[in-house]
Structures are given as C-alpha cells and as structure tokens.
KELUMPA-728830 format. One line per field, with one value per residue (C-alpha): residue number from 1; chain; x, y, z. Coordinates in Angstrom, 1 decimal. Layout:
num: [NUM | ...]
cadena: [A | ...]
xx: [X | ...]
yy: [Y | ...]
zz: [Z | ...]
This chain:
num: [1 | 2 | 3 | 4 | 5 | 6 | 7 | 8 | 9 | 10 | 11 | 12 | 13 | 14 | 15 | 16 | 17 | 18 | 19 | 20 | 21 | 22 | 23 | 24 | 25 | 26 | 27 | 28 | 29 | 30 | 31 | 32 | 33 | 34 | 35 | 36 | 37 | 38 | 39 | 40 | 41 | 42 | 43 | 44 | 45 | 46 | 47 | 48 | 49 | 50 | 51 | 52 | 53 | 54 | 55 | 56 | 57 | 58 | 59 | 60 | 61 | 62 | 63 | 64 | 65 | 66 | 67 | 68 | 69 | 70 | 71 | 72 | 73 | 74 | 75 | 76 | 77 | 78 | 79 | 80 | 81 | 82 | 83 | 84 | 85 | 86 | 87 | 88 | 89 | 90 | 91 | 92 | 93 | 94 | 95 | 96 | 97 | 98 | 99 | 100 | 101 | 102 | 103 | 104 | 105 | 106 | 107 | 108 | 109 | 110 | 111 | 112 | 113 | 114 | 115 | 116 | 117 | 118 | 119 | 120 | 121 | 122 | 123 | 124 | 125 | 126 | 127 | 128 | 129 | 130 | 131 | 132 | 133 | 134 | 135 | 136 | 137 | 138 | 139 | 140 | 141 | 142 | 143 | 144 | 145 | 146 | 147 | 148 | 149 | 150 | 151 | 152 | 153 | 154 | 155 | 156 | 157 | 158 | 159 | 160 | 161 | 162 | 163 | 164 | 165 | 166 | 167 | 168 | 169 | 170 | 171 | 172 | 173 | 174 | 175 | 176 | 177 | 178 | 179 | 180 | 181 | 182 | 183 | 184 | 185 | 186 | 187 | 188 | 189 | 190 | 191 | 192 | 193 | 194 | 195 | 196 | 197 | 198 | 199 | 200 | 201 | 202 | 203 | 204 | 205 | 206 | 207 | 208 | 209 | 210 | 211 | 212 | 213 | 214 | 215 | 216 | 217 | 218 | 219 | 220 | 221 | 222 | 223 | 224 | 225 | 226 | 227 | 228 | 229 | 230 | 231 | 232 | 233 | 234 | 235 | 236 | 237 | 238 | 239 | 240 | 241 | 242 | 243 | 244 | 245 | 246 | 247 | 248 | 249 | 250 | 251 | 252 | 253 | 254 | 255 | 256 | 257 | 258 | 259 | 260 | 261 | 262 | 263 | 264 | 265 | 266 | 267 | 268 | 269 | 270 | 271 | 272 | 273 | 274 | 275 | 276 | 277 | 278 | 279 | 280 | 281 | 282 | 283 | 284 | 285 | 286 | 287 | 288 | 289 | 290 | 291 | 292 | 293 | 294 | 295 | 296 | 297 | 298 | 299 | 300 | 301 | 302 | 303 | 304 | 305 | 306 | 307 | 308 | 309 | 310 | 311 | 312]
cadena: [A | A | A | A | A | A | A | A | A | A | A | A | A | A | A | A | A | A | A | A | A | A | A | A | A | A | A | A | A | A | A | A | A | A | A | A | A | A | A | A | A | A | A | A | A | A | A | A | A | A | A | A | A | A | A | A | A | A | A | A | A | A | A | A | A | A | A | A | A | A | A | A | A | A | A | A | A | A | A | A | A | A | A | A | A | A | A | A | A | A | A | A | A | A | A | A | A | A | A | A | A | A | A | A | A | A | A | A | A | A | A | A | A | A | A | A | A | A | A | A | A | A | A | A | A | A | A | A | A | A | A | A | A | A | A | A | A | A | A | A | A | A | A | A | A | A | A | A | A | A | A | A | A | A | A | A | A | A | A | A | A | A | A | A | A | A | A | A | A | A | A | A | A | A | A | A | A | A | A | A | A | A | A | A | A | A | A | A | A | A | A | A | A | A | A | A | A | A | A | A | A | A | A | A | A | A | A | A | A | A | A | A | A | A | A | A | A | A | A | A | A | A | A | A | A | A | A | A | A | A | A | A | A | A | A | A | A | A | A | A | A | A | A | A | A | A | A | A | A | A | A | A | A | A | A | A | A | A | A | A | A | A | A | A | A | A | A | A | A | A | A | A | A | A | A | A | A | A | A | A | A | A | A | A | A | A | A | A | A | A | A | A | A | A | A | A | A | A | A | A | A | A | A | A | A | A | A | A | A | A | A | A]
xx: [15.5 | 14.0 | 11.3 | 13.9 | 16.1 | 13.2 | 12.1 | 15.6 | 16.0 | 12.7 | 13.6 | 17.0 | 15.4 | 12.9 | 15.5 | 17.9 | 15.2 | 13.0 | 10.6 | 9.6 | 7.9 | 4.1 | 3.8 | 6.2 | 4.8 | 3.7 | 0.3 | 2.0 | 3.9 | 0.8 | -1.3 | 1.2 | 1.6 | -2.1 | -2.9 | -0.2 | -1.4 | -5.0 | -4.0 | -1.9 | -4.6 | -8.0 | -9.9 | -7.8 | -9.5 | -7.3 | -8.5 | -12.2 | -12.1 | -9.6 | -12.0 | -15.0 | -15.3 | -18.2 | -19.0 | -21.4 | -24.7 | -24.9 | -24.6 | -21.0 | -19.0 | -15.3 | -15.3 | -12.4 | -8.9 | -6.6 | -4.9 | -7.7 | -11.1 | -13.4 | -15.5 | -19.3 | -20.9 | -17.6 | -17.5 | -15.1 | -12.8 | -13.5 | -10.5 | -10.3 | -10.9 | -10.0 | -6.8 | -6.2 | -5.7 | -6.0 | -3.1 | -3.0 | -6.6 | -6.5 | -6.2 | -9.6 | -8.3 | -9.7 | -12.4 | -12.8 | -15.1 | -16.9 | -14.7 | -11.6 | -13.2 | -14.3 | -10.8 | -8.9 | -11.1 | -10.6 | -6.9 | -6.6 | -8.5 | -6.0 | -2.9 | -2.3 | -2.3 | -0.2 | 2.5 | 2.1 | 1.5 | -1.4 | -2.7 | -2.2 | -1.5 | -3.5 | -2.3 | -3.8 | -6.7 | -9.0 | -10.8 | -14.5 | -15.2 | -11.9 | -10.4 | -6.9 | -5.4 | -4.1 | -0.9 | 0.8 | -0.4 | -1.0 | -3.3 | -5.7 | -8.5 | -11.2 | -11.3 | -9.4 | -5.9 | -4.6 | -1.3 | -0.5 | 2.4 | 5.2 | 5.4 | 3.4 | 0.4 | 1.4 | -0.6 | -2.0 | -4.2 | -2.3 | -3.7 | -4.5 | -1.1 | 0.8 | -1.3 | -0.6 | 3.1 | 4.8 | 7.1 | 6.9 | 10.0 | 12.3 | 12.7 | 15.5 | 19.2 | 21.5 | 22.7 | 19.1 | 20.1 | 18.3 | 16.3 | 17.6 | 17.8 | 17.3 | 13.7 | 12.7 | 11.4 | 10.0 | 6.6 | 6.8 | 7.2 | 4.4 | 2.1 | 2.8 | 2.5 | -0.9 | -2.1 | -0.8 | -2.9 | -6.1 | -7.8 | -9.3 | -5.9 | -4.6 | -1.1 | 1.1 | 3.8 | 7.0 | 10.4 | 12.9 | 15.0 | 12.0 | 11.4 | 15.0 | 14.2 | 10.9 | 12.5 | 15.2 | 12.8 | 10.1 | 12.0 | 11.2 | 7.7 | 7.9 | 4.6 | 2.9 | 5.5 | 4.0 | 1.6 | 4.4 | 6.0 | 8.9 | 8.3 | 9.9 | 9.2 | 7.2 | 10.0 | 7.8 | 4.6 | 3.3 | 0.5 | -2.5 | -4.4 | -7.7 | -9.0 | -12.1 | -15.3 | -16.8 | -19.3 | -18.5 | -18.3 | -17.4 | -14.1 | -11.1 | -8.7 | -5.2 | -3.8 | -3.4 | 0.2 | 1.9 | 5.6 | 6.7 | 8.0 | 10.2 | 13.1 | 15.7 | 17.2 | 14.1 | 14.6 | 18.4 | 17.7 | 15.3 | 17.8 | 20.7 | 18.6 | 17.5 | 21.1 | 22.3 | 19.5 | 20.1 | 23.9 | 24.9 | 22.0 | 22.4 | 23.7 | 20.9 | 20.8 | 21.9 | 19.4 | 15.9 | 13.9 | 11.1 | 7.6 | 5.8 | 2.9 | -0.5 | -2.4 | -5.2 | -8.3 | -11.9 | -12.3 | -9.6 | -11.7 | -14.6 | -17.8 | -19.5 | -17.1 | -18.8 | -22.0 | -20.0 | -18.5 | -21.8 | -23.9 | -25.2]
yy: [-19.4 | -18.2 | -16.1 | -14.7 | -13.5 | -12.0 | -10.1 | -9.0 | -7.7 | -5.8 | -4.3 | -3.1 | -1.4 | 0.4 | 1.5 | 2.8 | 4.6 | 6.2 | 7.8 | 4.4 | 3.3 | 3.4 | 6.1 | 8.2 | 7.8 | 11.1 | 11.3 | 10.9 | 7.8 | 6.3 | 6.9 | 5.3 | 2.2 | 1.9 | 2.1 | -0.4 | -2.9 | -2.7 | -3.1 | -6.1 | -8.0 | -6.3 | -9.3 | -9.6 | -8.9 | -5.9 | -4.3 | -5.0 | -3.7 | -0.9 | 0.7 | 0.9 | 4.4 | 4.1 | 1.7 | -1.2 | -0.2 | -3.1 | -3.8 | -3.0 | -6.3 | -7.1 | -10.3 | -12.7 | -11.9 | -8.9 | -10.1 | -11.9 | -10.3 | -7.3 | -4.8 | -4.2 | -1.0 | 1.0 | 4.5 | 7.2 | 9.0 | 12.7 | 14.1 | 16.9 | 16.8 | 19.0 | 17.1 | 15.0 | 15.3 | 12.5 | 12.2 | 10.9 | 11.8 | 10.6 | 7.0 | 7.1 | 4.8 | 6.6 | 4.0 | 1.5 | -0.5 | 1.8 | 0.4 | 1.7 | 5.1 | 5.5 | 4.7 | 6.9 | 9.9 | 9.2 | 8.7 | 12.0 | 13.9 | 12.6 | 13.2 | 16.8 | 15.7 | 12.6 | 14.2 | 17.9 | 17.7 | 19.5 | 16.2 | 13.2 | 12.7 | 9.6 | 7.5 | 4.5 | 2.7 | 0.6 | 1.0 | 1.8 | -2.0 | -3.2 | -6.0 | -6.2 | -2.9 | -2.1 | -0.6 | -1.7 | -3.5 | -7.1 | -6.4 | -3.4 | -5.5 | -5.7 | -2.1 | -2.8 | -1.5 | 2.1 | 3.7 | 6.7 | 9.0 | 9.5 | 13.1 | 15.3 | 17.2 | 20.8 | 23.6 | 24.8 | 22.9 | 21.2 | 21.9 | 19.0 | 19.2 | 19.0 | 16.0 | 14.2 | 14.8 | 15.8 | 13.3 | 11.9 | 11.8 | 8.7 | 7.8 | 5.2 | 6.1 | 5.9 | 2.4 | 1.2 | -0.2 | 2.4 | 5.6 | 8.9 | 11.2 | 14.2 | 13.0 | 10.6 | 12.1 | 10.8 | 11.8 | 9.0 | 6.5 | 8.0 | 7.8 | 4.2 | 3.2 | 4.9 | 3.0 | -0.3 | 0.4 | 0.4 | -3.0 | -3.0 | -2.8 | -6.2 | -5.3 | -2.3 | -2.7 | -0.7 | -0.9 | -3.0 | 0.1 | 1.8 | -1.2 | -0.9 | 2.6 | 1.5 | -1.3 | 1.0 | 3.8 | 1.6 | 1.2 | -1.6 | -2.2 | -3.6 | -5.6 | -3.2 | -4.0 | -7.5 | -5.9 | -3.9 | -6.1 | -5.4 | -5.6 | -4.4 | -0.8 | 1.2 | 3.7 | 6.6 | 5.5 | 2.9 | 0.5 | 0.1 | -3.2 | -3.5 | -6.8 | -8.3 | -6.7 | -8.9 | -11.4 | -10.8 | -14.4 | -13.2 | -11.7 | -14.0 | -12.5 | -13.5 | -15.2 | -12.8 | -11.9 | -14.6 | -14.2 | -11.8 | -8.2 | -9.2 | -7.1 | -9.8 | -12.1 | -11.9 | -8.2 | -8.5 | -11.0 | -8.6 | -5.7 | -7.8 | -9.2 | -5.6 | -4.3 | -7.1 | -6.7 | -3.0 | -2.9 | -6.4 | -7.6 | -11.0 | -11.2 | -11.8 | -15.3 | -15.7 | -16.4 | -15.0 | -13.7 | -15.9 | -14.9 | -13.0 | -14.8 | -13.5 | -11.4 | -12.7 | -13.7 | -13.0 | -16.7 | -16.5 | -14.2 | -15.3 | -15.9 | -13.0 | -10.6 | -11.1 | -9.7 | -6.8 | -6.1 | -5.9 | -4.2 | -0.7]
zz: [-5.9 | -9.2 | -7.4 | -5.0 | -7.9 | -9.7 | -6.6 | -6.0 | -9.5 | -9.2 | -5.9 | -7.3 | -10.2 | -8.1 | -5.6 | -8.1 | -10.0 | -7.3 | -9.7 | -11.1 | -7.8 | -7.8 | -5.2 | -7.1 | -10.6 | -12.2 | -13.9 | -17.3 | -16.3 | -14.7 | -17.8 | -20.1 | -18.0 | -17.5 | -21.2 | -22.1 | -19.5 | -20.6 | -24.3 | -23.5 | -21.6 | -22.2 | -20.7 | -17.5 | -14.2 | -13.7 | -16.9 | -16.2 | -12.6 | -13.4 | -15.9 | -13.5 | -12.3 | -9.9 | -7.0 | -7.2 | -5.6 | -3.2 | 0.5 | 1.6 | 1.6 | 1.3 | -0.9 | -1.0 | 0.4 | 0.2 | -3.0 | -4.7 | -4.3 | -4.9 | -3.1 | -3.1 | -1.8 | -1.6 | -0.1 | -1.2 | 1.2 | 0.4 | -1.4 | 1.2 | 4.9 | 7.8 | 8.3 | 5.2 | 1.5 | -1.1 | -3.5 | -7.2 | -7.9 | -11.5 | -10.3 | -8.6 | -5.8 | -2.8 | -2.2 | 0.6 | 2.8 | 5.3 | 8.1 | 6.4 | 5.6 | 9.2 | 10.5 | 8.2 | 9.0 | 12.7 | 12.4 | 10.4 | 13.1 | 15.7 | 13.7 | 14.7 | 18.4 | 17.8 | 15.5 | 15.4 | 11.6 | 10.0 | 8.8 | 6.5 | 2.8 | 1.7 | -1.2 | -2.9 | -1.2 | -3.5 | -6.8 | -6.8 | -7.1 | -5.7 | -7.6 | -9.2 | -10.3 | -13.7 | -12.2 | -9.0 | -5.9 | -5.6 | -2.6 | -2.1 | -3.7 | -1.0 | 0.3 | 3.6 | 2.6 | 2.4 | 1.8 | 4.0 | 2.9 | 5.4 | 4.1 | 6.5 | 4.9 | 4.3 | 5.9 | 2.6 | 0.1 | -2.7 | -6.2 | -8.6 | -10.4 | -7.1 | -6.0 | -9.3 | -9.6 | -6.3 | -4.9 | -1.4 | 0.8 | 0.9 | 4.6 | 4.0 | 4.4 | 1.4 | 2.4 | 3.0 | 6.4 | 8.5 | 8.2 | 6.9 | 10.0 | 7.9 | 7.1 | 9.8 | 13.1 | 16.4 | 15.0 | 12.5 | 15.2 | 17.3 | 14.3 | 13.4 | 17.0 | 17.3 | 14.2 | 15.7 | 18.8 | 16.8 | 17.3 | 13.8 | 12.2 | 11.2 | 9.7 | 9.0 | 6.3 | 6.2 | 4.6 | 6.5 | 7.1 | 8.8 | 11.0 | 12.2 | 13.5 | 15.0 | 16.9 | 18.2 | 19.2 | 20.7 | 23.9 | 26.4 | 25.1 | 21.6 | 21.7 | 19.3 | 16.7 | 16.2 | 13.7 | 11.9 | 9.3 | 6.9 | 3.1 | -0.1 | -1.1 | 1.5 | 2.1 | 1.0 | 2.7 | 5.2 | 4.4 | 6.8 | 6.5 | 8.3 | 9.7 | 8.1 | 9.6 | 12.3 | 11.0 | 7.3 | 6.0 | 2.5 | 3.7 | 4.1 | 6.7 | 7.6 | 10.6 | 13.6 | 14.2 | 16.2 | 15.4 | 18.1 | 17.6 | 14.5 | 15.7 | 15.8 | 13.2 | 11.0 | 10.5 | 10.0 | 7.2 | 5.5 | 5.8 | 4.4 | 1.5 | 0.6 | 0.7 | -1.5 | -4.0 | -4.4 | -4.4 | -5.5 | -7.7 | -9.3 | -12.9 | -15.4 | -16.8 | -20.4 | -23.1 | -23.7 | -20.8 | -19.6 | -20.9 | -18.2 | -16.4 | -17.6 | -15.1 | -13.0 | -14.8 | -13.7 | -13.1 | -10.4 | -8.3 | -6.0 | -8.1 | -6.4 | -8.0 | -11.4 | -9.8 | -8.4 | -11.8 | -13.7 | -10.9 | -11.4]
C-alpha cells in the first residue's frame, strides 16, 4: 500500500502540473534538476553514465535489462531526417542499439503514408552508453526504448530553442478517462497499430486514457493491442520498446505478451486508479517524510557495464 500511495501522489503532482513532466520540461528546468541530482549523489550510476557524452567504441550490445543495464557500441539517430526531428537536444539522448535506430528510421519513412503527417518528433531514447539517467526514466537503459511524441512533426524545421522548450500536446481528456477529441485523431490509432505490427517491437506503453480510445477504435480485431499496455504518464508521447536482438545473450528481455488485449477490467482498473490519484489523492501521512531511497549504484548493474563506462 505504501508504494501505491507514493505512486498515486507522484501521478497527481505530474497531472496537475503538466510542465513538470519529463517530456514537457524546458531546458532550464532540465538543467537545474540534472545539476541537483548529480550533486546529491555524484557516485551513483546515473551520475556516472549521465555525464558520458560519447558512446563506448565496442561491438553493439544491449547489456542487462531495460531498467538495469547499459549499452555498448551505441549509434545516434541523426537529429534531422527526411521525416523526423529529434527533440530536447541538450539531453543527448538520441542514442540506441542499431536495431532501434534502424526501426525508427523505417517507421519515420512510413509515417506520411500511415498518418498523413509530415513525420515524427522523437523524444528520449538512451544515453550514449545507456545506463540510468540523471533525470527521469527508470528504463531506457539498454538502447531499446524510445519515446515518440504524439504531436505530429510540423512541415518546417524546428530551431534549437523550439526543440528544447516547445510543449507536446496532452492527448488525455480533462477527466483523464478518455482522449481529448480536440487533439486525438484516427491517425494516432493507425500509427500505434502500425508500430504494434512490427515483429521486433516488444511493448508499446500509453496512458490508460489513450488505451481506452485504442480499444474502442480497434474494432473487431483487438489482437494487436496485446502489445499496448497502460502506464502512468505517456499522455504526451507513446513509448516503443524493442525486443532483445536475436542471439544477444547479454540482453535480458521480458516475457512475451500473454495477457490478452487488456481492454476489459484490467484497463478499467487503471483508469479508475488514475482518476482517483489525480482528483482524490490520499492525504499525506503526518510526521516527517521518509528519507528517499538512494539511486542505483554501479554495483547494481551487470559487471560488463563497468567496461562500457571506462571504454574509449
């Protein structure tokens, strides 16, 4: 119950203060949080990996699991492509395993046909050497996760200031029980369905309110929704998670989806918990706040991550 209350309180604060969410943080907000986190725990894994600005010159490998690992031989998604633009450039999180880079470029090329949009706005992927991040994200550590904005790419090129500070569009309705029809379009459903059809994609994460719309708009065939799972946040973007590359023993994947389309009572529960957390958050317990748990140490990561950290 303690963890449930803490998550609920966090969700409520993010929902009521939209600019506080990671995808919405401006360059100034990001820089302040980053500096404070590094100063508080300079030897934590997040500080060590978060200050690396170049990839490890090693064979490309995803090491560990999505929330406890690192990335060797990362490649960068170019910040500009014919049908994509990378956002929040100062974070230097447009890195990934070659499998992820290949898929994002392919997806972006297909987006005008799928959606009618000029292209995609790509948010956080991984750091140059993966690992825990100084701000945000428990996952995104092994180069196989990417956030794609639900805001269509504009026809013109965004300048650096716009990429650092412009806000994405909130797709959730005011009551957080469904999508906002002013912002959500059939193109969003087509895009997410196309991503789900890619065999290399393991999971897609969206806000519960968005999954409500996807379940409604899927029609009779909801099988593709098995990959699409509800999770807190993710009302400005959706999260693509690639499966571990075939034969890569260093990468620890997750179980294939085996829980059905998730459009029934499971989803109703997510929607109701989100609603309660935002509009009826629990009263804080009296007394001093518990001391926060220290961030992950380097020892908590696979041993190979030490080599990735010190490699040239």
